[in-house]
N, C-alpha and C positions, 0 to 999 in steps of 0.2 A: 309240194312240187306240182307245177301246172304245165301241161303241154297243150299246144294247139296243133290240131291235125285236121283231117277231113275224112268223110265217109261218103262214098258215092258223089263226090264233088261238092259236098256241103260242109261248112265249118263245124268242127267238133272240139269241145274243151274237155280235157282229161285231167282229173284231180287224183294225185297219188299221195299216200302217206310217206313213201320213200321210193327210191329208184327201183327197188326190188318188189314193190307192191304188186301182188298177183291179182288183186281185185280192185282195180281203179274205178272211180266214179266218173262216168262220161255222159255228156249231154250236148245237144245241138241248140240252135237258136230258139226253137219252140219251147223247150224246157227251160232255157236260160231266161226267157221272157216271163215264164210262169213263176220261176224262182224270184225274180225281181218284183213281180206284182205282189208276192206274198212274203217278202223279206222280213217285215215286221212280225208276222206270225211265226216265222222260222226262228227269229231272234228270241221271241217270247218262249217258244218251245225249248230252246237250248237253255235259257235262264231257268225255267221251271224244272228242268230235268238234269241239270248239271250236277247237283249234289247227289243224285242217285248213281251217277256214273263213277 
């Protein structure tokens, strides 16, 4: 589940596992850009560690 909101007038993206998720993952433009710049490393991290989960 993904929600778009804002904090202090700036856009914010909120990722939730479910509607009742008490600990969502939220980030703004700066972190979104950082994630996109490093998306391949994030994918690699998930692939390498998926079998451990």
